N, C-alpha and C positions, 0 to 999 in steps of 0.2 A: 440668099446669102449676101451680105454687104460687101462693098468693094474691098474693105480692109480685112474681110474674112474670106480670103481666097482659098481655093482647095490646097494650094501649096502651104499656106500658113496653117490651116487646120491640120494637114498631114504632118507638118513639122511639129506642131504642138502635141499631136498624138504620139509621135515617135520619141520625143525628148521628155515629155512630161506625163505621158500616159493619160491625158485628158483631152476630150474633143472640144469642150467648151472653154471659153476664156475664164480664168480663175480670178475671183475677186481679191482684193488687197489683203484680207484677213487670212487667206489661205496660202499666201506666198511664203510664209515661214517654212512650210513643209518642203517647198522646193529646195531650200538650203540644205535640209537633211538629205534629200535625194542626191543633190550635187556632191556632197561629201561621201555618200555611199559609192557613187560612181568613181570618185577619186580613189577611194580605198580599194575597190575591186581592180581598177586599172593599175594601181601600185602593186598589188599582190600578183597580178598577171605578169607585170614586168619583172618582178623578183623571180617568179617561177621560170620565166623564159631565160633569165640570167643563170639560174641554177642549171637548167638544161644545157646551156651553152658551155658552162665551165666544166660540166661532166662529159663533154664531147670526147674527152680523152679515152673514156671507157665504153665507147659506143659498141665495140665488138662484144664485150661481156654482156651488155644489156641485150643485144641481138641474140646472143646464144641462150640467155635465160628465157627470152621470149620464145625461141624455138623449142626449148625444153618443156615449156608449159603448154604451148599451142600446137606443137608438131608441124609448124609451118614457117619456113624461112623467108622472111622479108627483112628489110632494114627498119626494124621496129623503132630504133632510136630516132631516125630521121622522120618517121611518122609522128612521133611525139613532138619533135622540134617544129615540124610544119604546122601541126594542129595548134600547138601553143602559140606560135607566131601569129596565126590567123586570128585566134581568139583574142590575143593581146591587142592586135590592130583594131579589131572591132570594138573592144572595150574602150580604147583610147579615142578612136576617130568617130565611131558611130553610136557608141553608148547603147548598144542593143543587147549583146549577149552577156549580160552581167551575171545572171544566175548560172548560165552554162560555164562561164569562166570560173565562178566560185566552186562549182561542182568539180571541174577539171583539176583545179588547184588542190582541193581536198583529196581527190582520188590520187593525184600525183604525189602529194606529200605522204599520204598513207602508203602508197605503193613503195616509195623510196624507203620509208621507215621500216616496212616489214620485209621487203625483198632485196633492196639494195641499200641498206642502212649505211654501208661503208662509204657511200657516195657523199654523205653529209660533210665529212672532214675536208672534202675537196673545196667547199665554199670558203672556209677560213683560209685555206691555202691560196685560193685565187685572190683573196683580199690582200695577202702578203705580196702577191705579184703585181696587183693593180692598185693597192691602197693609196700610194702617193698621188697617182693620177686621178683616182676617183675623188680624192679630197679636193684637188684643184678644180675638177669639174663641178663638184658640189658648191664650191665658193662662187664660181662663175654663175651657176644656175640661181643661187640665192641672190646674187647681185642683180640679175636680170628680172627676178620676180619681185624685188623690193619695191618698185614703183606701184605695183598692184596691191601689195600688202599695205603700203603707206596710204594708198587711196582708200582702201577699206577702213583703215584706222581713222582717217579724217572724217569719213562719212558716218562712222558709228555714233549714234545719239546717246548711248548709255556709257557712262564712265567706267562701269565695271566691265563692259564689253571691250572698251578700249584697253583697260588694264590687262584683261585676259589675252587679247591679241598681242599686246606688247610683251607680256611675260613669255608666251609661247615662242614668239619670234626671237627674243633674246636667248632663250634656252637653246633653240635650234642653232642660232648663230654661234653661240659659244661652243656648242658641241662640235660643229663643223670646223670652226677655226682652230680648236685645240686638239682635235682627234689625232693629228700627227704625233702627239706625245705618246700615243698608244700603238702607232704603226711600227711594227718590227719586221722588216723585210731583210732576208739574208743578202739581197742585192744592194743594200745600202752599205757599200764598202768601197775602199780605194781599189782601183782597177789592178794595181800591182799586187794586191792581196788575193786576187781571184784564184780559186783552186784549179787544179788540172781538169780539163774537160772529161766528163764521165765517159767511160768506154760503152760501146753499144753491143747488146746481146740480141740476136735475132729471134723474136718470139714466133716459134713455129716456122722459122726462116724469115722470109720477107712477104708476109701474107697480103700486102697491098699491091705487090707486083706479080704474084704467082699463087696458085692454090696452096694453102697452108699445109705444112707437114709433107711436102713432096720434095723430090730432089731438085726440081726447078726452083722451088722457093728457097732452099738452102744455098743453091748456087747464086741466086740473086742477092742473098744477104752477104755473100763473100764479096760481091762487087761493092757493097756498102762499107766494107772494112770492119765487119763485126769481129769481136774477139772470142765470141762463143755462140754456139747454137743452143737455143732452148726448144725442147720438144716434149712429147708425151709418149710413154712407152707402155704397150700392153703385150700380152702373150697369146699366141694362137693355140688352137687345140693340140697341135703337134709341137708345142713349146718353142716356137720361133718368135723372138721379140720383134715387134713392128711398131710403126709410128702412127698414132691416131689420138686425137684429143677426146672426142665424144665417147662416152662410156655409159654403162648401165643400159637403160631402155632406149637411149638415143644413138647407140653405136651404129655407124655407117650411114644412117639415114640422111644426114645433112651434107656430107662431103663426098659421097659416092653415088653411083647409079644403081645401088642395090634394089631400089623400089621397082626398077624397070626389068630386073633380072628375075628369072624363075627360080626362087629359093622358097619352095613351099614347105610349110611346117618348120621353118627355121626360127630358132629362139634368138631374139636380138638383144637380150639382156646382158650377155657376157661375151667377151672376145674369144674365150676358150670354147665357144660353140662353133667356131669357124676354123677351118684348116688354112694353112698358109697359101696353098694353091688357090683356094676360093677367094681369099683376101686379095692376092695380087692380080687376080683376074678382073677385079672391079676397076672401073674408071674413076679416078679421083681428081679430075680436072674440069670436066664439063660443067659441074655445078658452079665453079668460079666464074665462068663466062656467062652463065645464065642468070645468076643472082647478082653478080657484081657487088659483093658485100661492102667494098670501100669506094665504090664509084670511081674506079681507077682503070678499068679495062680499056677505056678509050686511049690510054697512054701506051698501050702495047702495040707493037707492030704486028703485021699479019703472021710473020714467022713465029713471034712469041705467042700469039693466040693459038696457033696450031700446036706449038709445043705444050701449052697449057692444056689443050684439049686431050692430049695423049698421056697425061700423068697417071701414075698408079701409086698404090700404097707402098712406101719403101720399108725395108727391114732396118732394124737398128744397126746391123752390120754394114749396110750400105752407107749410112750416115757416118759411122766410125771411120770407114775407109776414106771418106771425103774429108773428115776432120783431120785425120792423120796426114793426108796429103798436103793440107794447107796450114797445119799446125794451129788449129782452132779448137778451143775447149768445147765440151758438150755438157749441158745441164739439162736434166730431165726429171719429170714427175713419173711416178709409177702408179697406174690406176687400177691394176688388178688387186683383188683381195689376196694377201699373201698366204694362200692355203695349200699351194702346190709347189713350194720351193721357187717362187718367182724370182726372188732376190738372187738365189744361187745360180739360176739359169741365165740371168742377165749379166752377173759378174763373169760367168764362164764365157759368154759371148764377147764381152769386153776383152777378156784375156786372149781369146782366139784371134781378135782383130789385130793384136800387136801394137795398139796405140800406146803412147806414153801415158803412164798412170796419172801424171800431173795434169793432164788435159781433161780428166774426168772430174766433174763437179758433182759429187754425190749428194743429192737432196732427199731421197726417200728416207723417212725415219725408221722404217721397219728393218730390223736386224742390222742396225748400224754397227753394233759391236762386232758382228760376224764380218761385215765388210771391212772394218778397220784391220782385222787380223788377216783376212784373205788378200786384201789389196791396200796395204798401208800407204801407198803413194797417192791414192785418191784424195782430192781435196774435199773435206767434209763441209757441207753447206747446211745451215740451219734456218728454219723459218720461225724460230721462237728464241727471243733474247735470253730468257731464263736458262733454257737448255744450252744455248751457246756459251754462256758464262760458266755453267756447271761443267761442261766438257772442255773448257778452255779453247773454244773454237775461234776461228779467225775470219769466217765468211758468213754474213747474214743476208738472207734473201727474203724480203717482205714486200707487201703492197705499199705503194708510195704514201697512202693515207695513214699508215700505221705508225709512222715516225714523225715527230716534230722536227723542225729544222735544227733546233738546238741539240736534239738527240743525235741527229746525223753527225753533227760536228764533234760531239763528245765521243761517239763510237770511232770516228776516223782518228781522233787524237789517241785512241787506244790501239791503233794499228789494226782495226777491224775493217775488212772489206765489206762495204754496204752496197748491195744491188737492190734496186727498186723496180717493181713491175706494176702494171704495164704502162709505159710513158710514151705518148704519141704526139702531144701538143707542144709547140715551141715554148709557150709561156711556162708550162710545167717543167719542161726540160731545163729552161733557163733558171727557174727557181731552185731546182735540185742541184744544178751546177754550182750556183752561188753557195748553196749549203754544204757542198763538198762531197756529194755522192760519188762512190767509186765507179758505178756503172748503172745502166738502166736496161731493162728488157723492153723492147719496142717493136711495134708493127711497122713503124715509119722510119726505118733506118736510112732510107734514101733521102728523107727530108732533114733529119738531124745531123747527118754526116757532114754537111756543108756549113754548119754553124761554126763560126770562128770565135764567137763570144756570146754571152747571154743577150737577150733582147735589150736589156738595159742594166747598167751598173752605174750607181751614182754615189759620189762621196758624201758622207753624212753632213759635212760642213756646207757643201753646195746645196743639199736639200734643205737645210735649215735656212739659208739665205733666201731661196726661192719661196719657201713656205711663208716666211715673215713678210716678204715683199708682196706676195699675192694677197695675204690677209689685210695688210695696211691699205693697199690700193682699193680693195673691196670696201673697206670701212669708209674711206674718204669719198668714194663714189656714192655710197648709200647716204652718207650725211648730206652730201650735196643735193641728192634727189629729194630727201626729206625736207630740207629747207626750201627748195624751189616749190614743192607741192604745198607746203604750209602757207607760203606767201602768194599762192595763186588762187584767185577767187573761185574758180570752178571746182576746186577741191576743198572748199570751206562751207559745206552745207549746214553747219551749225548756226550760221547767222541768217538773218532775214525772217520773213514770216513763214508760217507752216506751209502755206501754198508754194512759196518760193523754194523751200527746202525740198518739197515733194517733186517739184519740177526739175530741180538739179539732180535729185536722186534718180529720177527716171531717165534724164539725159545721160548720166554716167553709165547707167545700166545698158542703154542702147549703144553707147560708144565702146564699152568694154566687152559686151556680149552681143554683137549684132546678129549672130546666128540663132539666138534663142527666140522662140515665139513670144509674142506679147502675152503677159499674164503668166 
């Protein structure tokens, strides 16, 4: 092996070009195609990682869906984030796991499209929140890349190649410079026009601070200043309404110790297969300490951990008594199939609690007319805009991705209360605040309660001035770089003999890409 054909050089050539031997000049064109393939996969990996990060707000829903499918509770969302980050890093830095990255991306896009298709609207929402800053970043990146682009333009021997490079560069430049014309963010407004801060509704209490749907969780949400409890109601075999989210085949398995208890020949498909005595005997807190679903257990004191460890499944009556004591509203879903007068039993329980009817936000659509007659003081909540307008309702409760920002403003102008679920991230809460949402259902009430204003609010006129200044500065810098390179001999390989041009071309390659193996 020759001196310049060292093991490290041969190994690098194998890793980066998949060839052991030095390639002759006629085959170098294929390397260009491989390079652009690497760039494409790296770009797609980065986009996929970005999608994962902006959907971080709904990690709990993804984890629950993973548990539903695999019957195994782990933080599936973080697994996807970590794997995506590792693969993206390898694509960008090592250029090895290209096909693995492509397969992961395809599988991820397919999975989101089929199982979590409602996550896609989160991407354009995130662009409304970050669009102005992404545009500024893109202008800076294009300015920094322009010397290399101009260098390639000067070295191109074919005029058509130069024309193509110039055309693509101009198109990209114009698109980036003018994209603010299409950026419509609700936070582009005068600060004095900022709507009132959305109220907070505790999603199953405060599940980042305590086991979900337990009395400890709801007490923690009171400390956050929530105006309503959101929970899930089911009925036991002896017709006692209790609080539990998981239903059908997943009932009790995730959030209790039922698997460790001796319940032989027990059917897990319906809550009505369990008596209230059996349900309240289960531990509903140890799973929270063991799985740490939000990576927040470390924030708890020893006293709080012990309290979490001893939580049990509460009844609806317990929650109503707590809500009545603190004058907090109650919003709930009803997961039982209404075959045994479930609605009537729940309304009776509410009546017996003595709570003010105006504190009950009635969401279940089953037997709504019966509920209106029996308890006219309940506030009727709808999850469908058509039904809301048909019944002249005033309270809409939908997923945050179901409404456009303009629609939120229009509904609020009609004096309709708009609650959006589930909102955990600051950027999303900020965006909905600017749009005028009335309230949000959240797992992170302890994080959102201290926000005094959105992460950013910018007057449109100020944004216009910054946008124009950044674009003009970038153009002037690129013009200067182009003129300097054009007048510099080392960037003018079109002159001189063929041998001189080849020498300059090889010199530029070594200077620009010193990490690439020869050939």
